[in-house]
Each structure stands twice: as structure tokens, then as C-alpha cells.
N, C-alpha and C positions, 0 to 999 in steps of 0.2 A: 752321528746319525747314520743309520743303515740305508743301503741303496733303495730298498722298498719304501722307506719313509720319504726320501727325496723324490721318488717317482710319484708318490701319492700327493706330495706337496705341489709338484708341478701340475698334476691333473686338477687339483683343487683351484690353483691359480687360473688355469685356462677356463675352467667352468665359471669362475667368478667374473672373469673378463667378458666371456660370452654373455653372461646374464646382464652385465652393464650395457653391452652393445645392443642387446635386444630391448632392454628397458628404455633406452634412449632413442630407439628406432634409428640408430646410426646406419644400419645396413639396408633400410627400406629404399633408399635411392638407387640401389644396385639390383632391384628386382627386374626380372625378365618380363617384358610386356607389361610392366607395372603391377604384375600379379604374382609371379613365381620367383622363389629364391633358387638360384643355381648352386649346386654343391659339387665340388670335386673331392674324390676319395683317393687316398694314397696310403699304402702300407710301407713301412720302413723298419729297419732294425735300429734300436737305440743303444744297445749294449751287448757285448759278447765277451765271453771269458772261458778259460779252460777249467774253471772251478764252478761247480753247481751251487747256486745260492739258495734255492728252494726246490722242493719236489716237483712243482708244476712247471718248472722252467723248460722251454722248448730246447731241443738239442739237434745237432747235426753231426753225423759220424762220417769222417772222410775215408777215402779208400785205404789209407794206411792205418786206420783205426783211431785216429785222434778225434776226441769228442769236443765239440764247441757248444757251449750253452749260450742261448740268445734270449734277449727280451725284444719283442717286436711290438709295434704300435700301429693302429689303424687311425688315421687322421682324416677329418673332413674339413674342407675349406670352402669358403664362399668367394669365388673369383669375381672381380669387377665385370660388369656387363655393359659398361658405358662405351 
């Protein structure tokens, strides 16, 4: 299975888990003032390589000319407010 397929499978799993949490109202007890959902946002790298896997891959070139290709992700979390 290619890397992109693994990444897509993980994203599908996260979406399914969030849908279950929302459907079961599991997160409602963590609302701020009983009304608002708080959300923390974080960006991080999930993979880097010296080899380019696809054209849209972000990259960074070091001072000595070495190119590193990276896959980054932006995640949103709901921290507990109790």
C-alpha cells in the first residue's frame, strides 16, 4: 500500500471517529459555558524524506543544497474544559 493510501486511510478513520463522538454527544459535557466548543489547532510534520513522492509535496532546501520533502498536517483538537 502506498504512503498516500495510508494517509487517506488514517484521515478516514479520524473522520469516522469524530462522527461517532458527535452523534453520541460525547463532547457536549466539555462545552465552555455550556454553549461553546473550544478547539485547539496545531500543525506538525508527519513524514519527511529525501525522495519526492508526488509533485505537490512541500519541500525545504538547506544551506548546503539538500532538499527535504515533507508532509505536514493541521490538526484540530477539543481540549477538556472541566
